[in-house]
C-alpha positions, 0 to 999 in steps of 0.5 A: 179363885175362879170357878170351874166355869171360868176355866178353859183348857189347852192340850198339848201332845208331847213325845212323852204324853198329854199335857193339859193347861187350865187357864183362868183369865189368860193365866195358867192355873194348872198344868197336868201331865197325863199318863206317860206314853212315849211315842214318836211324832210331832208336838201339837196343841189343841183346845183353847188358844189364849187371846193374850200375846203373853199367854200365846207366847207361854204355849209356844215356849212349852212346845219349844221345850218339848221339842228339846229347846233350852227354855226358861219360863217366865211364869208368875203365880196368880194371886190366891194360888197356894199357901204363903209357905208353898208360894215361898218354895215354888218361888225358889223352884224358879231359880233352878236353871234348865239342865240343873238340879238341887236336892230337897234340902238345898231347895229348902235353904234357897227358900229361906227355910230352916235346916231340916225343912227338906221334907216340908219343901218336898210337900210343897213341891208335891202340891205344885200346880204347874210342874215344868213352869215351876220345875219341881222335876229338877229337885232330887233326894239326897245323893241324887236319888230320884224321889217323888213326882206327881205325874210319876217317875217316868215323867220325871226321868224323861224331863231330866233326860230331855234337859241333858241330865244323865240318869242311871237306875233311878238315880242321877248318873253323877251328882256333879253340878253343871 
């Protein structure tokens, strides 16, 4: 993996707070959601503008996502990011469509893990370096409970609502699948 000297950053101001993208060789290696701070205003970006057309397209799609567009991300994990187990779970995250969700137990099964591996799948989600691109916010606890999200529950709720998923008292309003 590259050193900090090889890393460049882009910041995006969203209606929910700051999003920082760390780039190494035109690949996003980290996406950090800043403090949840809802505000009115347009989405804008500043900082490093990646040179490659593919990286620029990814930034544009993120801006579209925060504008409320239904966006699926074409993101490939850079080599060396995460353990083989984490990469297996993170790969399964990519299969959760926009506006949908799965439980941690369902995610574990989709990743080909044994029954009872929900907690381990949750730990892999907690170490996801690129939330939104690998949509760990779309994973919920049994019965629709909203549990765990590295950037905080306010971000998780905001992202699920942005995607049209109803929330009521820190639970999914309905657990019916779309």
